[in-house]
C-alpha positions in Angstrom: 0.0 0.0 0.0 1.4 3.4 -1.0 1.6 6.1 1.6 0.1 9.5 0.8 1.5 12.9 1.5 -0.5 13.5 4.6 0.1 10.0 6.2 3.3 11.2 7.9 1.8 14.2 9.6 0.6 14.0 13.2 -2.7 15.8 12.8 -5.1 17.2 15.3 -5.6 16.0 18.9 -7.2 17.4 22.0 -4.0 19.3 23.0 -4.1 21.1 19.6 -7.8 21.9 20.0 -7.1 23.2 23.5 -4.3 25.4 22.2 -6.5 26.8 19.5 -9.3 27.5 22.0 -6.7 29.4 24.1 -5.1 31.3 21.2 -8.3 32.6 19.5 -9.4 34.9 22.3 -5.9 36.2 22.7 -5.9 37.3 19.0 -8.6 39.9 19.7 -6.7 42.0 22.1 -3.9 44.3 21.0 -1.9 43.4 24.1 -2.0 39.6 23.6 -2.1 39.2 19.9 1.6 38.1 19.7 1.0 35.4 22.3 -2.1 34.3 20.4 -0.2 34.1 17.1 2.6 32.2 18.8 0.2 29.6 20.2 -1.5 29.3 16.8 1.8 28.8 15.0 2.9 26.2 17.6 -0.4 24.4 17.1 0.0 24.3 13.3 3.6 23.1 13.7 2.4 20.3 16.0 -0.3 19.3 13.5 2.1 19.0 10.6 5.0 17.6 12.6 6.4 14.2 11.5 7.7 13.2 15.0 4.6 11.2 16.0 6.1 9.7 19.1 6.9 13.1 20.7 3.5 14.5 19.8 1.8 11.4 21.4 3.9 11.9 24.5 2.9 15.6 24.7 -0.8 14.5 24.3 -0.4 11.9 27.1 1.1 14.5 29.4 -1.6 17.0 28.5 -4.3 14.4 29.3 -2.6 13.6 32.7 -2.5 17.3 33.6 -6.2 17.8 32.6 -7.2 14.7 34.7 -5.4 16.2 37.7 -6.9 19.6 37.1 -10.4 18.3 36.8 -10.0 16.3 40.0 -8.8 19.4 41.9 -11.7 21.4 40.5 -14.2 18.7 41.5 -12.7 18.7 45.1 -12.7 22.5 45.2 -16.4 22.6 44.1 -17.4 20.2 46.8 -15.9 22.2 49.6 -18.7 24.8 49.9 -21.4 22.2 49.9 -19.6 20.3 52.7 -19.1 23.5 54.7 -22.8 24.4 54.4 -23.7 20.9 55.5 -21.5 21.1 58.6 -22.9 24.6 59.5 -26.4 23.2 59.1 -25.6 20.2 61.3 -24.1 22.5 64.0 -27.1 24.8 63.9 -29.5 21.9 64.4 -27.5 20.5 67.4 -26.8 23.9 69.0 -29.2 23.1 71.9 -27.4 19.9 72.9 -23.8 20.4 72.0 -21.1 23.2 72.2 -18.6 23.4 69.3 -15.1 24.8 69.7 -11.6 24.4 68.4 -8.7 22.6 70.1 -6.2 25.2 71.4 -3.3 22.9 70.4 -4.1 21.7 66.9 -7.3 23.6 65.8 -9.4 20.5 65.4 -13.2 21.2 65.7 -14.5 19.5 68.9 -18.0 18.9 70.2 -19.0 18.6 73.9 -22.4 18.2 75.5 -24.0 21.3 76.9 -24.8 22.0 80.6 -22.3 19.6 82.1 -20.3 22.3 84.0 -16.5 22.4 83.6 -15.3 19.2 82.0 -11.9 17.8 81.0 -11.8 17.6 77.2 -9.3 15.4 75.3 -8.7 16.1 71.7 -8.9 13.0 69.6 -6.3 14.2 67.1 -3.4 15.5 69.3 -4.5 14.0 72.7 -4.2 17.5 74.3 -6.2 17.7 77.5 -7.8 20.9 78.8 -10.7 22.1 80.8 -13.7 23.7 79.1 -16.9 25.1 80.5 -19.9 23.6 78.8 
């Protein structure tokens, strides 16, 4: 089978499409047009490059970085929901429990209300202190 002219070019992948998506908005500002043109030229150079192994390695590295970034964004997006859930739980239990932080490590602790002065032991750092409930 005879190889055509375009069989030795790498072509377009997700990294190339990502670079184009970044470079196009940069082309519309007079301050970032040079950066946008540079990214666009690099994208075209990648697409027509003959070094397929290196382009595949770049694509694999880009996919790993995107996977990590999406994981971190997912974790970051869940933090406010968890914080609201904890505040709601504390609000519901405010009549029965007192919440405060350990003076040694800062761990949030919960003790029953109306028990007088009690000896509290932090479960994380095992620091013992007296607290009025």
